[in-house]
N, C-alpha and C positions, 0 to 999 in steps of 0.2 A: 502494498498500498505504500501511495508514495507521502512527503508532506504535503501540509497546509502551502497554502501560497500561501507570499509574508504583499503586503500594502507598502512602497515605497511612496510616499507624501516630501513635502518640503516645504523650509518654516523657520522663523527663526524664532533665539534662544529669549526669554523676555525675560527670565526674572532667575536664580540660583538658589536651590535648595539642598538641605540636609543630605547627605549622605552620594554626597558626587550626579547629584537626579535635579533636574533642571524641565522648568516653566518653558513650556517652547507653544508659539499661537500656529498654524501651518498653516498654506493659500489658504486652506475655505474658511482658513477667520476659527480653526474648534481651536481650545486651548486642550493640549493635551501635557500627559507626565512622558519623562521621559530621561534614562540615564544612557549614561557612556557608555558602550559599545565595549568587547575584552582589547583588539585587538586597538583602538584606539590607547587606551586607559595603557598595555601592553610598551607603546616606542612614547608617551606619553603623550601627545595633542589633546592641548591644552581648548577649555570650547569657555566664553565670558555672552554676556550677555548684548546680544546684537550680530554675532554672528547668525548667518542663515549658513542650517543646514537640514542632510537628510536624514528622516527618520523613518527605521522602519516598522509597523504593526501587525499584530494578527487579525486575521476579521468578530474574531468568541471575543473579541476587548479594543474595543476604539480610541479608547481614554487613557492610553498604556501605550510608551512604544519605546523605543531604545536607539540611538544618537547615534547612526554607522559610519557619516559623510560630512564631514568640515571646510564648506566650500572657505577658499581664497580670500578673504581680501583685498581692498587698494590701501595698500600705507603706504609708509620707508621702508623699505625691502631689510630682508635680516632683522635677527632681532638686535639686543642690547649690547655694546661691544665693550669684552673684557680686555679687562686689564690685567697690563702682564703683572706681578706681585715682586720684582726686580728691578731696580732706578739700574740701567745702563749706562 
């Protein structure tokens, strides 16, 4: 027997909640609670308020989901610059 198909929706993170969960507002104006997928946790991909995300949901419970992808945002390239501990 095949696994049930997951629904993939897009939205943006509206609020950070305790225990690594997020309030996500989907494009169809529904608000759901989502958690970070295991691969995103493994590779330490951080999600903040305002990020555009892809969420997988099961057809049985449309109020919960799993964040599986965070779209890159337009901003300064790279992260914070690291400074060397030693002066040259």
